[in-house]
C-alpha positions in Angstrom: 82.8 2.3 44.2 80.4 0.9 46.7 77.9 2.8 48.8 77.0 1.5 52.2 74.5 2.8 54.7 75.6 2.7 58.3 73.4 3.3 61.4 75.2 4.9 64.3 74.3 4.6 67.9 71.5 7.0 69.0 72.9 10.4 69.8 76.2 10.2 67.9 75.3 11.5 64.5 71.5 11.3 64.5 70.9 8.1 62.5 72.0 6.3 59.3 74.5 7.9 56.9 76.0 6.9 53.5 79.7 6.1 53.0 81.5 5.4 49.8 84.3 2.8 49.7 86.5 1.6 46.8 86.2 -2.3 46.6 90.0 -2.3 45.9 90.7 -1.0 49.4 90.9 2.2 51.3 88.9 4.0 53.9 85.2 4.7 53.7 84.5 8.3 52.9 81.3 9.9 54.1 78.8 11.0 51.3 76.2 12.4 53.7 76.6 14.7 56.7 75.5 14.0 60.2 72.3 15.7 61.4 69.9 14.6 58.6 69.4 10.8 58.9 69.3 8.9 55.6 66.1 6.9 55.1 67.0 5.2 51.8 69.4 5.4 48.9 69.8 4.0 45.4 72.5 4.1 42.7 71.7 5.5 39.2 71.8 2.9 36.4 75.1 4.4 35.1 76.6 4.4 38.7 77.4 8.1 38.4 74.9 9.3 41.0 73.4 8.2 44.3 69.9 9.4 45.1 69.0 9.5 48.8 66.2 10.6 51.1 66.8 12.4 54.3 64.4 13.5 57.1 65.2 16.4 59.3 62.8 18.5 61.5 60.0 16.3 60.1 60.7 17.3 56.5 61.6 14.7 53.9 64.2 15.7 51.3 65.5 14.0 48.2 69.0 14.6 47.1 71.2 13.5 44.2 75.0 13.1 44.8 77.3 13.3 41.8 80.0 10.7 42.8 82.7 12.0 40.5 82.4 15.7 41.4 81.3 15.2 45.0 78.4 17.6 44.7 75.1 17.0 46.4 72.1 18.5 44.6 68.7 18.9 46.4 65.8 17.8 44.3 62.6 19.9 44.6 59.5 17.8 45.1 56.0 19.2 45.4 54.5 19.1 48.9 52.2 16.1 48.4 50.6 16.5 51.8 49.3 20.0 50.9 48.3 19.2 47.3 44.6 19.3 46.4 
């Protein structure tokens, strides 16, 4: 499985999204939903997960997608901007 990031034209879906595609062929399947643009993504070393960062309403979020199950799990991260 390959993950590719695609940036759409402004206004269509709100920025870059991640799609998965089988290198043997087939159509690209969306991993992320429109509305929260993806800033970056990375595969786990075992290729079972894709971690990605989104930004919506000026809030950054980190998510972990289980490729086999299709689940997207939000990861809680301390608010560094307000930490003292």
